[in-house]
N, C-alpha and C positions, 0 to 999 in steps of 0.2 A: 942631730942638734937638740940640745935640751931647751925646753921652754920654761924659763924662770918667771915667777910671778912678781911683779913690782907694784908698790903702793906709792901714792903721793903723800905729802905731809898731812894733807887734809884727811885722807883715808885713815892714816895711822892715828891721828888725833881723835877721830870718831871711834875707832876700835878700842882705844885705850881710855876713852872718856876724859881727855885732857884738851887744853886749848892748843891751837896751831903753834903759838909761840913756844910752848913747852917742848914740843917735838923739835922745833927748829933749834932751840938751845941744846937739846940732847945731841943733835947732829953736830953743832958747832963745838961742843965739848968732847966729841968723840965717843959718846956713850952708845950711839946708834950709828952704824955704818950706812952712809948714803952715797949715791952716785948722782953727779950733777949732769943733767941733760939740758943743755942750753942754760936757761935761767931757772930751771926747776930742778928740784931734788926728787930722786926716786929711791925707795927703800926696798931691798929684796926681801921676800917673805922669810927666807932662811935667816937673814940677819935680824929681822924683827923678832923671830922666834927665839933666837939666842939672847937678844936683849931682855925679853920677857922672862926667860928662865933665869938669867943672871940677876935680874932685878928682884925676883922672888927669893933667891938664895941670900941676898944681902939683907933683906928685911927680917 
């Protein structure tokens, strides 16, 4: 069994130095893949890495 690392929206916001709502909007628009666990979102480390790489390429 593989152990994937997951982050909360708050964790991602702190890492990327943006506010919570920005990360939430990225999730809602499909820019970041997130998994809903109950009422909370979790973002897999691999998906966050892909988002960061793609974001850098677009700029």
